[in-house]
C-alpha positions in Angstrom: -2.1 -18.5 63.4 1.2 -17.4 64.8 1.0 -14.7 67.4 3.1 -11.6 66.9 3.4 -11.3 70.7 4.0 -8.3 72.8 4.4 -5.6 70.2 3.0 -2.1 69.7 0.6 -2.4 66.8 -1.3 0.0 64.6 -4.5 -1.6 63.6 -5.9 -0.4 60.3 -9.5 -1.1 59.2 -9.5 -0.1 55.5 -12.4 1.7 53.9 -13.2 4.0 51.0 -16.2 6.3 51.6 -16.2 6.0 55.4 -12.4 6.3 55.6 -9.6 4.3 56.9 -10.1 3.7 60.7 -7.0 3.3 62.9 -6.1 2.6 66.5 -2.8 1.8 68.3 -2.6 -0.9 71.0 0.3 -1.3 73.4 2.2 -4.5 74.0 -0.5 -5.8 76.4 -3.3 -5.2 73.9 -4.7 -2.1 75.5 -5.6 0.9 73.4 -2.8 3.5 73.9 -3.5 6.9 75.3 -2.0 10.2 74.3 -0.7 13.0 76.6 -4.3 14.0 77.4 -5.3 10.5 78.3 -7.4 10.2 75.1 -7.3 7.0 73.0 -4.9 7.1 70.1 -7.3 6.7 67.2 -7.6 8.3 63.8 -9.6 8.3 60.6 -8.2 9.3 57.3 -9.7 9.6 53.8 -7.0 8.9 51.2 -9.2 7.4 48.5 -12.1 8.7 46.3 -14.3 10.7 46.7 -12.2 12.7 49.2 -8.7 11.8 47.8 -6.8 13.3 50.8 -3.8 11.1 50.3 -1.1 13.6 51.3 -3.0 14.4 54.5 -3.5 10.8 55.3 0.1 9.9 54.8 1.2 12.7 57.2 -1.2 11.5 59.9 -0.1 7.9 59.6 3.6 8.9 59.5 3.2 10.9 62.8 1.4 8.0 64.5 4.1 5.5 63.5 6.9 7.8 64.7 5.3 9.2 67.9 4.3 5.8 69.3 7.2 3.7 68.0 4.9 1.2 66.3 6.5 -2.2 65.6 3.9 -3.7 63.3 1.0 -2.4 61.2 -2.0 -4.8 61.0 -4.1 -4.1 57.9 -7.5 -5.7 57.6 -8.1 -7.7 54.4 -11.5 -6.2 53.5 -12.5 -3.4 51.1 -9.6 -1.2 50.0 -7.1 -3.5 51.7 -4.6 -3.6 48.8 -4.8 0.2 48.3 -4.3 0.8 52.0 -1.4 -1.7 52.1 0.3 0.1 49.2 -0.1 3.5 50.9 1.3 2.2 54.2 4.3 0.7 52.5 5.0 4.0 50.6 5.0 5.8 54.0 7.5 3.2 55.4 9.7 3.4 52.4 9.8 7.2 52.5 10.9 7.4 56.1 14.0 5.4 57.0 13.5 6.0 60.7 10.4 3.9 60.7 11.1 0.3 61.5 7.5 -1.0 61.4 6.4 -3.8 59.0 3.0 -4.1 57.5 1.0 -7.3 57.7 -2.3 -8.3 56.2 -4.7 -9.7 58.8 -8.0 -11.6 58.2 -10.7 -9.3 59.5 -13.6 -11.7 59.2 -16.1 -11.2 62.0 -14.5 -7.9 63.2 -17.6 -5.9 62.4 -19.7 -8.5 64.3 -17.4 -8.1 67.4 -17.5 -4.3 67.1 -21.2 -4.2 67.7 -21.3 -7.0 70.3 -22.0 -6.6 74.0 -18.5 -7.8 74.8 -17.0 -5.1 72.7 -19.1 -2.5 74.5 -17.8 -3.8 77.8 -14.2 -3.7 76.6 -14.2 -0.7 74.4 -17.3 1.3 75.5 -15.4 4.6 75.3 -14.7 4.0 71.5 -17.1 4.5 68.6 -18.3 1.2 67.1 -16.6 2.1 63.8 -13.1 2.2 65.4 -13.5 -1.0 67.5 -12.8 -3.0 64.4 -9.3 -1.5 64.1 -8.6 -2.4 67.7 -9.7 -6.0 67.0 -7.5 -6.2 63.9 -4.5 -5.1 65.8 -5.1 -7.6 68.6 -5.7 -10.4 66.1 -2.1 -9.9 64.9 -0.8 -9.7 68.5 -2.6 -12.9 69.7 -5.1 -14.3 67.2 -6.6 -16.9 69.5 -7.3 -14.5 72.4 -9.2 -12.2 70.0 -11.0 -14.7 67.8 -12.7 -16.4 70.7 -14.6 -13.2 71.2 -16.4 -13.8 67.8 -19.1 -16.3 67.1 -17.2 -18.8 64.9 -20.0 -18.8 62.4 -19.4 -15.1 61.8 -15.8 -15.8 60.9 -16.8 -18.0 58.0 -16.2 -21.7 58.1 -17.0 -22.9 54.6 -19.1 -22.4 51.5 -22.0 -24.5 52.8 -22.1 -23.5 56.4 -25.7 -22.3 56.2 -26.9 -25.6 54.6 -25.8 -27.9 57.5 -27.5 -28.4 60.8 -26.8 -25.2 62.7 -26.9 -26.8 66.2 -24.4 -29.5 65.2 -22.2 -26.9 63.5 -22.2 -24.7 66.6 -21.4 -27.7 68.8 -18.5 -28.7 66.5 -17.1 -25.2 66.3 -17.3 -24.7 70.1 -15.4 -28.0 70.6 -12.7 -27.0 68.1 -12.3 -23.6 69.8 -12.1 -25.2 73.2 -9.5 -27.7 72.0 -7.4 -24.9 70.5 -7.5 -22.8 73.7 -6.6 -25.7 75.9 -3.8 -26.8 73.6 -2.2 -23.3 73.9 -3.0 -22.6 77.5 -4.0 -19.2 79.0 -2.2 -16.6 81.1 -4.7 -16.3 83.9 -3.4 -12.8 84.9 -4.0 -11.2 81.5 -6.8 -13.3 80.0 -10.2 -12.0 79.2 -13.4 -13.7 80.4 -14.1 -14.6 76.7 -11.0 -16.9 76.4 -11.2 -18.2 80.0 -14.7 -19.4 79.3 -13.3 -21.9 76.8 -11.0 -23.5 79.3 -12.1 -27.1 80.2 -14.2 -27.0 83.4 -14.9 -23.2 83.3 -18.0 -21.5 82.1 -18.9 -17.8 81.5 -19.8 -17.2 85.1 -16.7 -18.7 86.6 -14.5 -17.0 84.0 -16.0 -13.6 85.0 -15.5 -14.4 88.7 -11.8 -15.0 88.0 -11.4 -11.7 86.3 -13.4 -9.9 89.0 -11.3 -11.5 91.7 -8.1 -10.5 89.9 -9.2 -6.9 89.6 -10.1 -6.7 93.4 -7.1 -8.7 94.8 -4.4 -8.2 92.2 -2.5 -10.8 90.1 -2.6 -14.4 91.1 0.7 -15.6 92.6 0.0 -19.4 92.3 -2.5 -21.8 90.8 -3.4 -22.7 94.4 -4.7 -19.2 95.0 -7.3 -19.8 92.3 -9.2 -21.9 94.8 -10.1 -18.6 96.6 -12.2 -17.5 93.6 -16.0 -17.8 94.3 -17.7 -20.7 92.5 -14.4 -22.2 91.5 -14.7 -25.5 93.4 -12.4 -28.5 93.7 -13.7 -30.3 90.7 -13.5 -27.2 88.5 -10.0 -26.6 89.7 -9.0 -30.2 88.9 -10.3 -29.8 85.3 -9.0 -26.4 84.6 -5.7 -26.0 86.5 -3.4 -27.6 83.9 -4.5 -25.1 81.2 -4.1 -22.0 83.3 -0.7 -20.5 83.4 0.8 -18.1 86.0 4.1 -16.6 85.0 6.6 -15.2 87.5 4.6 -16.7 90.4 5.8 -18.5 93.5 6.1 -21.9 91.7 7.8 -22.2 88.3 5.6 -25.2 87.5 2.5 -23.0 87.5 3.8 -21.5 84.2 3.9 -24.9 82.6 1.4 -27.5 81.3 2.2 -29.8 84.3 -1.0 -30.3 86.3 -0.8 -29.6 90.1 -1.6 -33.3 90.7 1.7 -34.2 89.2 3.9 -31.8 91.2 4.8 -34.6 93.6 5.9 -36.7 90.7 8.1 -33.8 89.5 9.6 -33.6 93.0 10.6 -37.3 92.8 12.2 -36.8 89.4 14.1 -33.8 90.8 15.4 -36.0 93.7 17.2 -38.1 91.2 19.1 -35.1 89.9 19.9 -33.5 93.2 19.1 -30.1 91.6 16.6 -27.4 92.2 13.7 -27.0 89.7 15.1 -23.8 88.1 18.3 -25.6 87.3 16.4 -28.5 85.6 13.8 -26.6 83.5 15.0 -26.3 80.0 18.2 -28.3 80.7 18.1 -31.2 78.3 21.3 -32.7 79.6 19.9 -33.1 83.1 16.4 -34.2 81.9 17.8 -36.9 79.6 19.8 -38.4 82.6 16.6 -39.0 84.6 15.7 -42.7 84.9 12.0 -43.2 84.3 11.9 -47.0 84.4 11.4 -47.1 88.1 8.1 -45.4 87.6 6.9 -47.8 84.9 5.6 -50.3 87.5 3.1 -47.6 88.6 1.9 -47.3 85.0 2.8 -43.6 84.9 5.5 -43.8 82.3 3.5 -42.0 79.7 2.7 -39.2 82.2 6.4 -39.0 83.1 7.4 -38.6 79.4 4.8 -35.8 79.0 6.1 -34.1 82.1 9.8 -34.3 80.9 8.7 -32.9 77.6 7.0 -30.0 79.3 10.1 -29.3 81.6 12.3 -29.4 78.5 10.3 -26.6 76.8 8.1 -25.0 79.6 5.0 -23.3 78.4 5.8 -24.1 74.8 3.4 -22.6 72.3 2.2 -25.2 69.7 1.5 -22.4 67.3 4.2 -21.6 64.6 6.7 -18.8 65.3 5.6 -15.4 64.0 7.7 -14.0 61.2 7.5 -11.5 58.4 8.9 -11.8 54.9 12.5 -10.8 54.4 12.5 -8.5 51.4 15.7 -8.1 49.5 17.4 -4.8 50.1 18.3 -4.4 46.4 14.7 -4.9 45.2 12.6 -1.8 45.8 10.6 -1.3 42.6 9.4 -3.2 39.6 12.4 -2.0 37.7 14.7 -4.0 40.0 13.0 -7.3 39.0 14.0 -9.8 36.3 12.5 -13.0 35.1 13.8 -16.1 36.9 14.5 -14.2 40.1 13.5 -16.1 43.2 12.1 -13.9 46.1 10.5 -14.3 49.5 7.1 -12.7 49.8 3.9 -12.6 51.8 0.5 -13.5 50.6 -1.7 -10.4 50.7 -4.9 -11.8 49.1 -6.4 -15.1 47.9 -8.9 -15.4 45.1 -10.6 -18.1 43.2 -8.0 -17.7 40.4 -4.9 -17.6 42.5 -3.2 -15.4 45.1 -1.4 -12.1 45.2 2.1 -11.8 46.7 4.0 -8.8 48.1 7.7 -8.9 47.5 8.5 -5.4 48.6 8.2 -3.5 45.3 4.9 -1.6 46.2 3.1 -3.7 43.5 1.7 -7.1 44.3 2.2 -9.9 41.8 -0.1 -12.7 40.9 0.5 -16.4 41.3 -2.2 -17.9 38.9 -3.9 -21.0 40.2 -2.1 -22.9 37.4 1.3 -21.8 38.9 0.6 -22.7 42.5 1.7 -26.3 42.5 2.7 -29.1 40.2 -0.4 -31.0 41.1 -4.0 -29.9 40.6 -5.2 -27.0 42.8 -9.0 -27.0 43.2 -9.2 -24.1 45.7 -6.3 -21.7 46.3 -7.6 -21.2 49.9 -6.6 -24.8 50.6 -3.0 -24.0 49.8 -2.3 -20.5 51.2 -3.9 -17.8 53.3 -3.2 -14.1 53.8 -0.1 -13.6 55.8 1.7 -16.8 54.7 5.4 -16.4 53.8 6.2 -18.1 50.5 9.0 -18.4 48.0 8.1 -17.3 44.4 9.9 -17.2 41.0 9.2 -14.4 38.6 7.9 -15.7 35.3 6.7 -12.4 33.7 7.0 -8.7 34.1 4.9 -6.0 32.4 6.4 -2.7 33.7 4.1 -0.4 31.8 0.9 -2.0 33.2 2.5 -2.7 36.6 1.9 -6.4 36.4 4.1 -9.2 37.8 3.6 -12.9 37.3 4.9 -15.4 39.9 5.2 -19.1 40.1 5.3 -21.2 43.3 6.2 -24.3 41.4 9.7 -25.8 42.0 11.9 -24.9 39.0 12.0 -27.8 36.6 15.4 -29.6 36.7 17.2 -29.7 33.4 17.3 -33.1 31.8 20.6 -34.8 32.0 20.0 -36.4 28.6 20.5 -34.2 25.5 17.4 -33.6 23.4 16.9 -35.8 20.4 17.9 -34.2 17.1 15.1 -33.9 14.6 15.2 -36.4 11.8 
C-alpha cells in the first residue's frame, strides 16, 4: 500500500460497547504527548447503548484542532462505517479542520496490541488503545507496521488453515522479506521488527543496530554500521544495499547503490566532470554518460541499474499516496443526479460488491454486477478499502438514503440507428 508519509495522524479503532479508541501519532510515528507529557489518547462512546454522540464529536473536534491533525485513519472493523460517517460530519461542520478521513485495514491489529513487541514499544499504553496507534502507523507507513504482525494473523486467504502451515509461514516470510528489501529501510528510524527482514540480518543483529543507535546517535554513513557488534563483513555485504542513511556524509548512502559499486559511480562521474550532488536526479547529465566502455567488463547491466538509481535516488516502488478529490458542489445526497460521474474511495468490500464514499456522508453501493464488464468472482480481487475509483450514479433513493453506483465504462452510443420495427 502507498504510505501517507510524515503526517500527523489520528488513529481510530472503532467499537460499539467498548467505545471508539483514539490516539494521535506525530510525523515520526511516535504517540504525541500533551502539555503534561501524557499520551494524547481518548475513548468516546457515540453509539448504543451509551449514545453520547454530541460529547464524542466535541472530543474529536478538539483533538483535530489542538494537534493540527492531517489525516484520520479509521479501522475497517466493527462500527467502521458509523465511525467514518461521524468523523466526516465533524470535518464538514468545522471549516478550519483540513484533515481527511481514510479507511485502513485493521487486520491483525489486536494481535499486535497484545504482543511482546507492542509491550516493548507502547508499554505505557493500555492494550485496548495500542490498536489505534497501530492503525495510525499503518496509514503512515504500512510496511513498517505490518512487519510487526505475524502474516497469518493478517489473513492471507480463505483456505490458509488448510494448507501446510510450515510451508505457508516460509512463503509469507519470503514475501515479507522481498517487500522490505524492495523498498529499503531508513536505518536511523527503523524498528528492530523491520530491520530483521533485511537480507543478511536477524533479530539479534537488528536489535544490536537499534541499541547502538540509541547509545551513539544516528548513523552518519553505511561504513559506520561496521562498528555495530555482531554485524560482520559478510552481513554488511548482504545488507548494506538495502539500508538507507539520509542526510549522511555520502549521498550514495541514501540510495540503493551498494557500497561495492561506489568506485564504479566515481568512474561514471569522471566522465561528466561534475560532483555527485550535481549528477543525482539530473537526467540530462546521466543520459550523456557512455556506458559502452564498461561492457567489456560485463558490468553493463549493473551500470544501467546504478544510472536508474541515480536518476531517481531512493525511489519508492510503492504507489503515491492520495485521497479522493470530492467535488465541492456535492455535499449531500440531494446534490446527486443519475449519470453523474464522481471520484470516490472504497470504504468496504463485501461478497456482493463494494461501498464507495463520494463525500455526501452516505456511502453508495457498487453491486458485484456493476464492477466490471467481465465476470467478477470475488470483489476483493478487484478493489480494496482505500482504493480511489471513478463511479457513475445509476440510482438514487433519497428517502431510504441509498445510492447505486457503477464502475463499468459508460456504453458508447451506437453509430447506427436502431432498426425500425416491422
